[in-house]
C-alpha positions in Angstrom: 0.0 0.0 0.0 2.8 2.4 0.8 4.5 1.9 -2.6 1.2 2.4 -4.4 0.5 5.6 -2.3 4.0 7.0 -3.2 3.6 6.3 -6.9 0.0 7.7 -6.9 1.2 10.8 -5.1 3.6 11.4 -7.9 0.9 10.9 -10.6 2.5 7.8 -11.8 0.4 5.3 -13.6 1.3 1.7 -12.7 0.2 -1.8 -13.3 -0.3 -4.0 -10.2 0.3 -7.7 -10.8 -1.0 -9.8 -7.9 0.9 -13.0 -7.3 -1.4 -14.0 -4.4 -3.0 -17.4 -5.1 -0.9 -18.0 -8.3 2.1 -20.1 -7.5 3.4 -20.0 -11.1 3.2 -16.2 -11.3 4.9 -16.0 -7.8 7.7 -18.3 -9.0 8.2 -16.1 -12.1 8.4 -13.0 -10.0 11.0 -14.7 -7.8 13.1 -15.8 -10.8 13.0 -12.3 -12.2 13.7 -10.4 -9.0 15.7 -12.9 -6.9 13.3 -12.0 -4.0 10.5 -13.7 -2.3 8.7 -10.8 -0.8 6.0 -8.5 -2.3 5.9 -6.0 -3.7 8.7 -6.3 -6.2 8.8 -3.1 -8.2 10.1 -2.5 -11.7 10.3 0.8 -13.5 10.6 0.0 -17.1 13.1 -2.8 -17.3 14.9 -1.7 -14.1 14.2 -3.8 -11.0 13.8 -1.4 -8.1 13.3 -3.9 -5.3 10.6 -3.7 -2.6 8.8 -0.8 -0.9 11.8 0.1 1.3 14.0 0.4 -1.8 11.4 2.6 -3.5 11.3 4.9 -0.6 15.1 5.0 -0.3 15.2 6.2 -3.9 12.5 8.8 -3.1 14.6 10.1 -0.1 17.8 10.3 -2.2 16.0 12.2 -5.0 16.8 9.4 -7.5 13.2 8.2 -7.9 12.1 11.3 -9.9 15.1 10.9 -12.2 14.2 7.2 -12.8 10.6 8.1 -13.4 11.4 10.8 -15.8 13.4 8.4 -18.0 10.5 5.8 -18.4 6.8 5.5 -18.3 6.2 1.8 -17.4 5.9 0.9 -13.7 4.9 -2.5 -12.4 4.4 -3.4 -8.8 
């Protein structure tokens, strides 16, 4: 919820892919990210990580730079 709130507050359109109840989709997420937890966030082709990683980028000012360079966000 916190990641979605941050992205929405920035006016970012994103696509949420729920892996709950879908073991194949969860395994695909784990293969792509190397992580087991959700959310796993990608901006364009760049894997950001989880919610804490997204907020760390926000605090450092890097998130706006990343968002400016792409338009596809998946969480």
